C-alpha positions as CSV (number, residue, x, y, z in Angstrom):
1,M,11.7,-2.8,-42.1
2,L,15.3,-1.7,-42.7
3,G,16.5,-4.6,-40.5
4,D,14.5,-7.4,-42.3
5,T,16.5,-10.5,-43.1
6,A,13.7,-12.8,-44.3
7,V,10.1,-13.2,-45.2
8,A,8.2,-16.0,-43.4
9,V,5.1,-17.9,-44.6
10,N,3.1,-20.7,-43.1
11,P,4.2,-24.1,-44.7
12,T,0.5,-25.0,-45.2
13,D,-0.4,-21.8,-47.1
14,E,-0.9,-22.9,-50.7
15,R,-0.5,-19.3,-51.9
16,F,3.2,-19.2,-51.1
17,R,4.2,-22.9,-51.3
18,A,6.1,-22.2,-54.6
19,A,7.9,-19.2,-53.1
20,I,9.5,-21.1,-50.1
21,G,13.2,-21.3,-50.6
22,R,13.4,-18.5,-53.2
23,R,15.0,-15.1,-52.6
24,L,13.8,-11.5,-52.9
25,V,15.3,-8.1,-52.7
26,L,14.5,-5.8,-49.8
27,P,13.3,-2.4,-51.0
28,L,15.4,0.7,-50.3
29,I,18.2,-1.4,-48.9
30,G,18.8,-3.9,-51.7
31,R,19.5,-6.7,-49.3
32,V,18.8,-10.2,-50.7
33,I,16.7,-12.2,-48.2
34,P,15.1,-15.6,-48.3
35,V,11.5,-16.8,-48.0
36,V,11.2,-19.3,-45.2
37,A,8.4,-21.6,-44.0
38,D,7.5,-21.3,-40.2
39,D,4.5,-22.6,-38.3
40,F,4.5,-19.3,-36.2
41,V,3.0,-17.4,-39.1
42,D,-0.8,-17.1,-39.1
43,P,-2.1,-17.4,-42.8
44,K,-5.1,-15.3,-41.9
45,F,-3.1,-12.4,-40.5
46,G,-2.6,-9.6,-43.0
47,T,-1.3,-10.9,-46.3
48,G,0.0,-14.2,-44.7
49,A,3.6,-13.2,-45.5
50,V,5.4,-11.8,-42.5
51,K,8.7,-9.8,-42.6
52,V,11.3,-11.0,-40.2
53,T,13.4,-8.5,-38.2
54,P,15.4,-10.7,-35.7
55,A,17.3,-7.9,-34.1
56,H,14.2,-5.9,-33.1
57,D,11.4,-8.4,-32.3
58,P,11.4,-11.3,-29.9
59,N,9.2,-13.5,-32.1
60,D,11.3,-12.8,-35.1
61,Y,14.4,-13.6,-33.1
62,A,13.0,-17.0,-32.4
63,I,12.3,-17.5,-36.1
64,S,15.9,-16.6,-36.9
65,Q,17.2,-19.2,-34.4
66,R,15.1,-21.9,-36.2
67,H,16.3,-20.9,-39.6
68,G,19.8,-19.6,-39.0
69,L,19.0,-16.0,-40.2
70,P,21.4,-13.1,-39.8
71,R,20.5,-10.4,-37.3
72,V,20.9,-6.8,-38.4
73,T,20.7,-4.0,-35.8
74,V,19.4,-0.8,-37.4
75,I,18.5,1.2,-34.2
76,D,21.1,2.2,-31.6
77,G,20.8,2.8,-27.9
78,H,19.8,6.4,-28.5
79,A,16.9,5.5,-30.9
80,R,18.9,6.6,-34.0
81,M,19.5,4.7,-37.2
82,T,22.8,2.8,-37.6
83,A,25.0,2.4,-40.7
84,D,23.3,-1.0,-41.4
85,A,20.0,1.0,-41.9
86,G,21.5,2.4,-45.1
87,Q,23.4,5.6,-45.9
88,A,20.1,7.5,-46.6
89,Y,18.8,7.0,-43.1
90,Q,22.0,6.7,-40.9
91,G,21.9,9.0,-37.9
92,L,18.2,9.8,-38.2
93,D,15.9,9.6,-35.2
94,R,13.5,6.6,-35.5
95,Y,10.5,8.8,-36.1
96,K,12.2,10.9,-38.7
97,A,13.5,7.7,-40.4
98,R,9.9,6.4,-40.6
99,E,8.8,9.5,-42.4
100,A,11.7,9.2,-44.8
101,V,11.0,5.5,-45.5
102,V,7.4,6.2,-46.3
103,K,8.3,9.1,-48.6
104,D,10.9,7.0,-50.4
105,L,8.6,4.0,-50.9
106,Q,6.0,6.3,-52.4
107,A,8.5,8.0,-54.7
108,Q,9.8,4.6,-56.0
109,G,6.3,3.2,-56.5
110,W,6.6,0.4,-53.8
111,L,3.8,1.6,-51.5
112,E,0.4,0.0,-52.2
113,K,-1.7,1.8,-49.5
114,I,-1.6,3.4,-46.1
115,E,-4.1,2.5,-43.4
116,D,-4.5,2.9,-39.6
117,Y,-3.7,-0.3,-37.8
118,P,-3.9,-0.8,-34.0
119,L,-1.1,-2.7,-32.3
120,S,0.4,-3.3,-28.9
121,V,3.5,-1.2,-28.2
122,G,5.6,-1.5,-25.1
123,T,6.2,1.8,-23.3
124,C,8.3,3.0,-20.4
125,Q,6.3,3.0,-17.2
126,R,7.8,6.3,-16.1
127,C,8.3,8.5,-19.2
128,K,5.8,6.7,-21.5
129,S,8.4,6.5,-24.3
130,V,8.0,3.7,-26.8
131,I,10.5,0.9,-26.1
132,E,12.4,-0.4,-29.1
133,P,13.6,-4.0,-28.7
134,L,17.4,-4.3,-29.3
135,L,19.9,-7.2,-29.3
136,S,22.3,-6.9,-26.5
137,T,24.9,-9.0,-24.6
138,Q,23.4,-10.3,-21.3
139,W,24.4,-12.8,-18.7
140,F,22.2,-15.9,-18.5
141,L,21.8,-18.6,-15.8
142,K,21.3,-22.2,-16.9
143,T,18.1,-23.1,-15.0
144,Q,17.4,-26.8,-15.9
145,P,19.9,-28.2,-13.3
146,L,18.3,-25.9,-10.7
147,A,14.7,-26.6,-11.7
148,E,14.9,-30.4,-11.4
149,P,15.4,-30.6,-7.6
150,A,12.9,-27.7,-7.2
151,I,10.3,-29.8,-9.0
152,R,11.0,-32.9,-6.8
153,V,10.6,-31.1,-3.5
154,V,7.1,-30.0,-4.5
155,E,6.0,-33.3,-6.0
156,D,7.1,-35.3,-3.0
157,G,5.5,-33.0,-0.5
158,T,8.7,-31.6,1.1
159,I,7.2,-28.2,0.2
160,R,3.4,-27.9,0.4
161,I,1.7,-25.2,-1.8
162,T,-1.7,-23.9,-0.7
163,P,-4.1,-23.5,-2.4
164,E,-3.6,-26.8,-4.2
165,N,-4.3,-25.4,-7.7
166,Y,-1.1,-23.3,-7.5
167,K,1.0,-26.4,-7.2
168,K,0.0,-27.3,-10.8
169,I,0.8,-23.8,-12.0
170,Y,4.2,-23.9,-10.3
171,L,5.0,-27.3,-11.8
172,D,3.9,-26.2,-15.3
173,W,6.3,-23.2,-15.1
174,M,9.2,-25.3,-13.8
175,Y,8.8,-28.0,-16.4
176,K,8.8,-25.4,-19.2
177,I,11.5,-23.2,-17.7
178,H,13.9,-21.3,-20.0
179,D,17.4,-20.1,-19.2
180,W,17.2,-17.0,-17.0
181,C,18.6,-13.6,-18.1
182,I,20.0,-12.3,-14.8
183,S,21.7,-9.1,-15.9
184,R,20.0,-5.7,-15.7
185,Q,21.0,-2.2,-16.8
186,I,19.9,-0.4,-13.7
187,W,21.9,1.7,-11.2
188,W,21.0,-0.1,-8.0
189,G,21.5,-3.8,-7.1
190,H,24.2,-6.4,-6.7
191,R,26.8,-5.8,-9.4
192,I,27.6,-8.8,-11.7
193,P,31.0,-10.2,-10.6
194,A,32.6,-10.0,-14.0
195,W,35.6,-8.2,-15.4
196,Y,36.8,-7.6,-18.9
197,C,40.4,-7.3,-20.3
198,D,40.2,-5.0,-23.3
199,A,43.7,-5.9,-24.2
200,C,43.1,-9.6,-25.1
201,G,39.3,-9.9,-24.7
202,E,39.4,-12.2,-21.7
203,I,36.3,-12.4,-19.5
204,M,36.7,-13.1,-15.8
205,V,34.1,-14.1,-13.2
206,A,35.4,-14.2,-9.6
207,R,34.4,-13.7,-6.0
208,E,37.0,-11.0,-5.5
209,T,38.3,-8.3,-7.9
210,P,41.1,-9.8,-10.0
211,A,44.5,-8.1,-9.8
212,A,45.4,-8.8,-13.4
213,C,44.3,-10.6,-16.5
214,P,45.3,-14.3,-16.2
215,R,45.9,-14.5,-19.9
216,C,47.9,-11.4,-20.7
217,A,48.7,-10.0,-17.2
218,N,47.0,-6.7,-18.0
219,A,46.2,-4.9,-14.7
220,S,43.8,-2.5,-16.3
221,L,40.5,-4.4,-16.1
222,R,37.0,-3.1,-16.8
223,A,34.2,-4.2,-14.4
224,D,30.8,-5.2,-15.8
225,S,28.4,-2.3,-15.3
226,D,25.3,-4.5,-15.1
227,T,23.6,-5.5,-11.9
228,L,21.9,-8.8,-11.0
229,D,18.2,-9.2,-11.7
230,T,16.3,-8.2,-8.5
231,W,14.6,-11.6,-8.3
232,F,18.0,-13.3,-8.3
233,S,19.1,-11.2,-5.4
234,S,15.7,-11.8,-3.7
235,G,16.1,-15.5,-4.2
236,L,19.1,-15.4,-1.9
237,W,17.1,-13.6,0.8
238,P,16.1,-16.7,3.0
239,F,19.7,-17.4,3.9
240,A,21.7,-14.3,2.8
241,T,20.0,-12.3,5.6
242,L,21.0,-14.8,8.2
243,G,24.8,-14.4,7.8
244,W,25.4,-16.8,4.9
245,P,28.0,-17.9,3.7
246,D,29.2,-17.9,7.4
247,D,27.9,-20.7,9.6
248,T,25.8,-18.5,12.0
249,T,23.5,-19.3,14.9
250,D,20.6,-17.5,13.1
251,L,21.2,-19.6,10.0
252,H,20.9,-22.8,12.0
253,R,17.8,-21.5,13.8
254,F,15.8,-19.9,11.0
255,Y,16.7,-21.9,7.9
256,P,14.6,-23.6,6.7
257,N,11.6,-21.6,7.9
258,N,8.1,-23.0,8.3
259,L,5.9,-20.8,6.2
260,M,6.3,-18.4,3.3
261,I,3.4,-16.2,2.2
262,M,3.2,-14.3,-1.1
263,G,0.8,-13.3,-3.9
264,F,0.3,-15.5,-6.9
265,D,1.8,-12.9,-9.2
266,I,5.3,-13.5,-7.8
267,L,5.0,-17.3,-7.3
268,F,7.5,-17.9,-10.2
269,F,9.5,-14.7,-9.9
270,W,10.3,-15.1,-6.2
271,G,8.8,-18.4,-4.8
272,A,10.4,-20.6,-7.4
273,R,13.7,-18.7,-7.3
274,M,14.0,-19.0,-3.5
275,I,13.4,-22.8,-3.8
276,M,16.0,-23.2,-6.6
277,L,18.7,-21.1,-5.0
278,G,18.1,-22.5,-1.5
279,L,18.5,-26.0,-2.7
280,K,21.6,-25.0,-4.6
281,F,23.5,-23.1,-1.9
282,M,22.0,-24.6,1.3
283,N,21.1,-28.1,0.1
284,D,17.7,-27.7,1.7
285,V,14.4,-26.0,1.0
286,P,13.9,-22.4,2.3
287,F,10.5,-23.2,3.8
288,R,8.1,-26.1,4.4
289,E,4.9,-24.4,3.3
290,L,4.1,-21.8,0.7
291,Y,0.8,-20.0,1.1
292,I,-0.5,-18.0,-1.9
293,H,-2.7,-15.2,-0.8
294,A,-5.2,-13.2,-2.9
295,L,-4.6,-9.9,-4.6
296,V,-6.6,-6.9,-3.4
297,R,-8.6,-5.4,-6.2
298,D,-11.0,-2.6,-6.4
299,A,-14.8,-3.0,-5.8
300,E,-15.2,-3.9,-9.6
301,R,-12.4,-6.6,-9.2
302,Q,-10.1,-4.6,-11.4
303,K,-6.4,-4.6,-10.5
304,M,-5.4,-1.4,-8.8
305,S,-3.5,0.9,-11.1
306,K,-2.3,4.5,-10.9
307,T,-3.2,4.9,-14.5
308,K,-6.8,3.9,-13.9
309,G,-7.0,6.0,-10.8
310,N,-8.5,3.2,-8.7
311,V,-5.7,2.9,-6.1
312,L,-6.6,3.2,-2.5
313,D,-4.0,4.6,0.0
314,P,-4.1,2.2,2.9
315,L,-2.9,4.9,5.3
316,E,-5.9,7.1,4.3
317,V,-8.3,4.1,4.7
318,T,-7.0,3.1,8.1
319,E,-7.0,6.7,9.3
320,K,-10.7,7.0,8.3
321,Y,-12.0,3.6,9.4
322,G,-9.4,2.2,11.8
323,T,-6.7,-0.4,11.2
324,D,-8.7,-3.2,12.8
325,A,-11.7,-2.6,10.5
326,V,-9.4,-2.7,7.5
327,R,-7.7,-5.9,8.7
328,F,-11.0,-7.6,9.4
329,A,-12.5,-6.6,6.0
330,L,-9.5,-8.1,4.2
331,A,-9.4,-11.3,6.3
332,I,-13.1,-12.1,6.0
333,S,-12.8,-11.6,2.2
334,A,-9.6,-13.8,1.8
335,A,-11.2,-17.0,0.5
336,P,-8.4,-19.3,-0.9
337,G,-7.9,-19.0,-4.7
338,T,-10.0,-15.9,-5.1
339,D,-9.0,-12.2,-5.2
340,I,-10.3,-9.7,-2.7
341,A,-12.8,-7.1,-4.0
342,F,-12.0,-4.2,-1.7
343,S,-14.5,-1.5,-1.1
344,E,-14.9,1.2,1.6
345,D,-18.5,0.2,2.2
346,K,-17.2,-3.2,3.4
347,V,-14.6,-1.6,5.7
348,E,-17.3,0.7,7.1
349,S,-19.5,-2.3,8.0
350,Y,-16.6,-3.8,10.0
351,R,-15.9,-0.5,11.7
352,A,-19.4,-1.0,13.1
353,F,-18.3,-4.4,14.3
354,A,-15.3,-2.8,16.0
355,N,-17.7,-0.4,17.7
356,K,-19.8,-3.4,18.8
357,I,-16.8,-4.9,20.4
358,W,-15.9,-1.7,22.1
359,N,-19.4,-1.0,23.4
360,A,-19.7,-4.6,24.7
361,G,-16.4,-4.1,26.6
362,R,-17.5,-0.7,27.9
363,F,-20.8,-2.1,29.2
364,I,-19.0,-4.9,31.1
365,L,-16.3,-2.5,32.5
366,M,-18.9,0.2,33.3
367,N,-20.9,-2.2,35.5
368,L,-17.7,-3.6,36.9
369,Q,-16.9,-0.2,38.4
370,N,-20.2,-0.3,40.3
371,M,-19.0,-3.5,42.1
372,P,-17.4,-3.1,45.6
373,E,-13.6,-3.1,45.6
374,K,-13.5,-6.4,47.5
375,Q,-15.6,-8.2,44.8
376,Q,-13.5,-6.5,42.1
377,S,-10.3,-8.2,43.5
378,Q,-12.2,-11.5,43.7
379,L,-13.3,-11.1,40.1
380,A,-9.8,-10.3,38.9
381,R,-8.6,-13.6,40.4
382,A,-11.6,-15.5,39.1
383,L,-11.1,-14.3,35.5
384,E,-7.7,-15.9,35.2
385,P,-7.9,-19.1,33.0
386,I,-7.8,-22.4,34.9
387,P,-4.4,-24.1,34.3
388,G,-4.8,-26.8,31.7
389,L,-8.5,-26.1,31.3
390,G,-8.8,-22.5,30.1
391,F,-11.9,-20.4,30.7
392,E,-14.5,-22.8,32.2
393,P,-17.9,-21.8,33.5
394,V,-18.7,-21.3,37.2
395,A,-22.0,-22.8,38.5
396,S,-24.3,-21.1,41.0
397,A,-25.4,-22.8,44.2
398,D,-28.3,-24.5,42.3
399,S,-26.9,-25.4,39.0
400,L,-25.2,-24.1,35.9
401,A,-27.7,-21.9,34.0
402,L,-28.8,-23.0,30.5
403,A,-27.5,-19.7,29.0
404,D,-24.0,-20.4,30.5
405,R,-24.0,-24.0,29.3
406,W,-25.0,-22.9,25.8
407,I,-22.5,-20.0,25.5
408,F,-19.5,-22.1,26.7
409,S,-20.4,-25.0,24.5
410,R,-20.6,-22.6,21.5
411,L,-17.3,-21.0,22.6
412,A,-15.7,-24.5,22.5
413,T,-17.1,-25.2,19.1
414,V,-16.1,-21.8,17.6
415,T,-12.6,-22.2,19.0
416,R,-12.2,-25.6,17.4
417,E,-13.6,-24.4,14.1
418,M,-11.3,-21.4,14.1
419,E,-8.2,-23.4,14.8
420,D,-9.0,-25.8,12.0
421,A,-9.7,-23.0,9.6
422,L,-6.5,-21.1,10.5
423,A,-4.5,-24.3,10.2
424,D,-5.7,-24.7,6.6
425,Y,-5.3,-20.9,5.8
426,R,-9.1,-20.4,5.5
427,F,-8.8,-17.0,7.1
428,H,-12.2,-15.9,5.7
429,E,-13.9,-18.8,7.5
430,A,-12.2,-18.1,10.8
431,A,-13.1,-14.4,10.6
432,F,-16.7,-15.2,9.9
433,K,-16.9,-17.7,12.8
434,I,-15.8,-15.2,15.4
435,Y,-17.8,-12.4,13.8
436,H,-21.1,-14.4,14.1
437,F,-20.2,-15.7,17.5
438,F,-19.4,-12.4,19.1
439,W,-22.1,-10.2,17.5
440,H,-25.0,-12.6,17.2
441,E,-24.5,-15.1,20.0
442,F,-22.4,-13.3,22.7
443,C,-23.8,-9.8,22.3
444,D,-27.3,-10.3,21.0
445,W,-28.2,-13.3,23.2
446,Y,-25.9,-14.0,26.1
447,V,-25.2,-10.4,27.2
448,E,-28.9,-9.5,26.9
449,W,-29.8,-12.7,28.8
450,V,-27.6,-12.0,31.8
451,K,-28.0,-8.2,31.7
452,P,-30.4,-8.0,34.7
453,E,-27.9,-9.9,36.9
454,I,-25.0,-7.8,35.7
455,T,-26.7,-4.4,36.1
456,G,-28.2,-5.2,39.5
457,P,-26.4,-4.7,42.9
458,V,-24.0,-7.4,44.1
459,Q,-25.5,-9.3,47.0
460,G,-23.2,-10.8,49.6
461,D,-19.4,-11.0,49.7
462,K,-18.8,-13.3,46.8
463,V,-18.8,-12.4,43.1
464,P,-21.9,-13.9,41.4
465,P,-21.2,-16.7,38.8
466,P,-22.9,-14.7,36.0
467,W,-20.2,-12.0,36.4
468,I,-17.4,-14.5,36.2
469,N,-18.9,-16.4,33.3
470,L,-19.5,-13.2,31.4
471,G,-16.0,-12.0,32.0
472,R,-14.5,-15.3,30.9
473,V,-16.4,-15.6,27.7
474,F,-15.6,-11.9,26.9
475,E,-11.9,-12.4,27.5
476,A,-11.9,-15.7,25.5
477,S,-13.6,-13.8,22.6
478,L,-10.9,-11.1,22.8
479,H,-8.3,-13.9,22.3
480,L,-10.2,-15.3,19.3
481,L,-10.6,-11.8,17.8
482,H,-7.0,-10.7,18.4
483,P,-5.3,-12.1,15.2
484,F,-7.8,-10.1,13.1
485,M,-8.3,-7.0,15.3
486,P,-5.1,-6.7,17.4
487,F,-5.4,-3.1,18.6
488,I,-8.9,-2.9,20.1
489,T,-8.5,-6.4,21.7
490,E,-5.2,-5.4,23.3
491,E,-6.7,-2.2,24.6
492,L,-9.8,-3.9,26.1
493,W,-7.7,-6.8,27.5
494,H,-5.6,-4.4,29.5
495,L,-8.7,-2.7,30.9
496,L,-9.9,-6.0,32.4
497,P,-9.2,-6.3,36.2
498,Q,-5.6,-6.6,37.4
499,R,-3.9,-6.8,34.1
500,N,-0.2,-6.3,34.1
501,L,0.6,-3.5,31.6
502,S,3.9,-5.3,30.7
503,D,1.9,-8.3,29.4
504,S,0.3,-8.7,26.0
505,I,-2.8,-10.7,25.0
506,S,-0.8,-11.9,22.0
507,L,1.6,-13.7,24.3
508,K,-1.1,-15.6,26.2
509,D,-2.0,-19.2,25.7
510,F,-4.6,-19.8,22.9
511,R,-6.2,-22.6,24.9
512,L,-9.5,-21.1,25.8
513,V,-11.7,-24.0,26.9
514,T,-11.6,-27.7,27.1
515,E,-13.9,-30.0,25.1
516,R,-15.6,-31.1,28.4
517,V,-17.7,-27.9,28.2
518,A,-19.2,-29.1,24.9
519,D,-22.9,-29.6,25.5
520,P,-24.9,-30.2,22.3
521,I,-28.1,-30.9,24.3
522,S,-28.0,-27.5,25.9
523,E,-27.3,-25.9,22.5
524,K,-30.5,-27.5,21.1
525,Q,-32.5,-26.4,24.1
526,F,-31.3,-22.9,23.9
527,E,-32.0,-22.9,20.1
528,K,-35.6,-23.7,20.9
529,V,-35.8,-20.7,23.2
530,Q,-34.2,-18.5,20.6
531,E,-36.7,-19.8,18.0
532,L,-39.6,-18.9,20.3
533,V,-38.3,-15.4,21.0
534,V,-37.6,-14.6,17.3
535,T,-41.1,-16.0,16.2
536,A,-42.8,-13.9,18.9
537,R,-40.9,-10.8,17.8
538,N,-41.7,-11.3,14.2
539,A,-45.4,-11.9,15.0
540,K,-45.5,-8.6,16.9
541,A,-43.8,-6.7,14.1
542,E,-46.2,-8.2,11.5
543,M,-49.2,-7.2,13.6
544,N,-47.7,-3.7,14.2
545,L,-47.7,-4.2,18.0
546,Q,-44.1,-3.1,18.7
547,K,-45.2,-0.3,21.1
548,V,-47.3,-2.6,23.3
549,K,-46.7,-5.6,25.5
550,P,-49.3,-8.3,24.6
551,S,-49.5,-11.8,26.2
552,L,-48.3,-14.9,24.5
553,Q,-49.9,-18.3,24.3
554,V,-47.5,-21.2,23.5
555,A,-48.6,-24.8,22.7
556,A,-46.4,-27.8,22.2
557,E,-46.7,-31.6,22.3
558,D,-43.3,-32.1,24.0
559,L,-43.7,-31.6,27.8
560,R,-39.9,-31.2,28.2
561,L,-40.0,-28.3,25.7
562,L,-42.8,-26.6,27.7
563,E,-40.8,-27.1,30.9
564,I,-37.8,-25.4,29.3
565,F,-40.1,-22.5,28.3
566,R,-41.6,-22.3,31.8
567,T,-38.2,-22.4,33.5
568,H,-36.9,-19.5,31.4
569,Q,-40.1,-17.5,30.9
570,D,-38.8,-14.4,32.6
571,A,-36.0,-14.1,30.0
572,I,-38.3,-15.1,27.2
573,L,-40.8,-12.4,28.1
574,R,-38.1,-9.7,28.5
575,L,-36.4,-10.5,25.3
576,S,-39.6,-10.7,23.3
577,A,-41.2,-7.7,25.0
578,M,-44.2,-9.7,26.2
579,Q,-46.4,-9.3,29.3
580,A,-47.2,-12.9,30.1
581,M,-46.9,-16.4,28.7
582,H,-49.5,-19.2,28.8
583,L,-48.2,-22.7,28.2
584,T,-50.5,-25.4,26.7
585,R,-49.9,-29.0,25.8
586,G,-50.9,-29.9,22.2
587,R,-51.2,-27.6,19.1
588,L,-53.3,-24.6,18.5
589,A,-56.1,-24.7,16.0
590,A,-55.2,-23.3,12.6
591,D,-58.4,-21.2,12.4
592,L,-57.6,-19.2,15.5
593,P,-56.5,-15.6,14.8
594,D,-52.9,-14.6,15.0
595,V,-51.4,-18.1,15.2
596,R,-47.8,-18.7,14.2
597,S,-46.3,-22.1,13.9
598,G,-42.7,-23.1,14.7
599,V,-41.1,-26.4,14.1
600,S,-42.1,-27.9,17.4
601,F,-44.6,-25.4,18.8
602,D,-47.4,-23.0,18.0
603,L,-47.8,-19.5,19.4
604,R,-50.5,-16.9,19.5
605,I,-50.3,-13.2,20.3
606,L,-53.1,-12.3,22.7
607,H,-53.8,-8.5,22.8
608,E,-56.7,-6.4,24.0
609,E,-55.9,-3.5,21.8
610,K,-58.6,-3.3,19.2
611,V,-57.4,-3.2,15.6
612,D,-59.5,-1.8,12.9
613,P,-59.7,-4.7,10.4
614,D,-60.3,-2.4,7.4
615,A,-57.4,-0.1,8.3
616,E,-55.1,-3.1,8.9
617,R,-56.3,-4.7,5.7
618,A,-55.5,-1.4,3.8
619,R,-52.1,-1.2,5.4
620,L,-51.2,-4.8,4.5
621,R,-52.4,-4.3,0.9
622,K,-50.2,-1.2,0.6
623,D,-47.2,-3.1,1.9
624,K,-48.0,-6.0,-0.4
625,Q,-48.1,-3.7,-3.5
626,K,-44.8,-2.1,-2.5
627,L,-43.1,-5.5,-1.9
628,E,-44.4,-6.8,-5.3
629,Q,-42.9,-3.8,-7.1
630,Q,-39.5,-4.2,-5.3
631,L,-39.5,-7.9,-6.0
632,A,-40.3,-7.4,-9.7
633,Q,-37.3,-5.0,-10.0
634,V,-34.9,-7.5,-8.4
635,R,-36.2,-10.3,-10.6
636,T,-35.8,-8.2,-13.7
637,Q,-32.2,-7.4,-12.7
638,L,-31.4,-11.1,-12.0
639,G,-33.0,-12.0,-15.3
640,N,-30.6,-9.7,-17.2
641,Q,-27.8,-11.8,-18.6
642,N,-25.5,-8.7,-19.1
643,F,-25.9,-7.9,-15.4
644,L,-25.1,-11.5,-14.4
645,A,-22.0,-11.6,-16.6
646,R,-20.6,-8.2,-15.8
647,A,-21.5,-7.4,-12.2
648,P,-19.2,-8.5,-9.4
649,K,-20.1,-11.7,-7.7
650,E,-20.9,-10.1,-4.3
651,I,-23.4,-7.7,-6.1
652,V,-25.1,-10.7,-7.7
653,R,-25.2,-12.6,-4.4
654,G,-26.6,-9.5,-2.7
655,A,-29.4,-9.2,-5.3
656,E,-30.2,-12.9,-4.8
657,H,-30.3,-12.5,-1.1
658,R,-32.5,-9.5,-1.4
659,M,-34.9,-11.4,-3.6
660,K,-35.3,-14.2,-1.0
661,E,-35.9,-11.6,1.7
662,L,-38.6,-9.9,-0.3
663,E,-40.2,-13.2,-1.2
664,E,-40.4,-14.2,2.5
665,H,-41.7,-10.8,3.6
666,L,-44.3,-10.9,0.8
667,R,-45.4,-14.4,1.9
668,K,-45.9,-13.2,5.5
669,V,-47.9,-10.2,4.4
670,S,-50.1,-12.4,2.2
671,D,-50.7,-14.8,5.0
672,S,-51.7,-11.9,7.3
673,L,-54.1,-10.6,4.6
674,E,-55.6,-14.1,4.2
675,R,-56.2,-14.4,8.0
676,L,-58.0,-11.1,8.0
677,G,-60.3,-12.3,5.2
């Protein structure tokens, strides 16, 4: 209050229209100040008349610039009152001065009322002291001449910003840019290259320390104690680290660079500054692409903060779950334009994935040790990728097995999809592709399919094709996994036969397979086999027959489909835990017991074990009642608008997925009850 130099009102406020242009006397100080009209004032805020203290408030400072108001500094650098605050308060600490001002206002009858009022106060991050804004002399950089070329290079595509929405944010900032205060009152940093002559007041800015004042020849000069803003120094980083201003080999080789990656919170502070200063000093952009990555937040999507106590120590998390699991959890969550909700539960699930990779490698290597040494040497040579082709399948004497054609075709598809995703910075998509391929296709299907051939003894002198094909797909999978999980893949790669310990998987060619292994027909045929196995497994589970091996009757109109089932019946029976399979052309009658229908086939479980209909009916009714209760709970949760508005997106998606699972399970139980009658 002691530094007020005006009272501002909104020009549309009828209550004060007559007061605009008049003057009033500031209580306690006796300073005569004007009433000014300014659009910044909100008529609905308080009384609608706002005191203006230009020397101690940024908004008031802007008002003073528009109206030519004086700026009176009443608090010094030690938070004590200055002489301009009045003789009664000079030298008082700011808090003591406030008590004295309130007391004097009361004594002179100028205080109408006292009430509690919440307001935002800036505090020091370290000591929590309240920060008092002060006027001070600072160095500024005129930014408009720097911003114009930095705008052009983004608009014309010289620099590509990904995701695209951050390009608009960048341009909005640059078009509305203000002059940049580049001086800081901190101990460490690049010192501002300015010197002062106290004798005549001359200010000198130079590359080297001046010997004397050019105006009065005074040799006693005072160096500026301020340092450059950290972001100014950081903006020089792309070329200052490469030997600039000298013309070095590194500068020619690495400037401009290809790609810069940063968080969106420093896009303007650092990204824009590097572009502006690079164009100014190097006459070229510092990078061709700028990728904006997500911020890692806690499980409730709050920004991590020491004050909130929700900060995770990455060293502790990696020590607990492994670095690869942490990396993969971050990568698979890094959808462009969205932040990452980080939780230890998510990391723990990908530690299980790392264990899956290790166990698959251990299974392959363990069985490899049982192979004769001569075959091991052959396998080591066979596992090397074919020059120009990569890891292609090897056929047996008869023909290439369906499972081999399928897995190599899927490998080609996944490789292509991952390369496309990585090229567009869709890291989450690339991570999901290799996760699904390795766990659900390679491990759950291909390894299980070829297991009898791998675990059995090697016949003859040559390595069987299934061994070579399994090894090639496994090594190709390690290559695809390596960017996300570098440590476990490097370890397993070195354990494969005849690996040179001086090599690294990260330095090997990423070409894994050629497109000539693509085989969509084999993929569709194998999908039919998968559908049959999964349907048979589900039927056994619904009928509570997991502990027995019943027979299976399969009917289909398509003779080619039946031939595929017949050709691979050994694998189908083994994977579905069935005793025998009977194939029939046509479709099964709907009124037959235990019939399940697929898209292009029907199947029926044939079992001799007698099931008590009453007991089975009671069990199913109990399951149905339990499922209905669980489903009602989930539906109530998803019907709660507060839950939908406040819960993290992944929690809501999980509840929706759970509801669909319960609905499907309830449908199957109800169908089973209906069949029992």
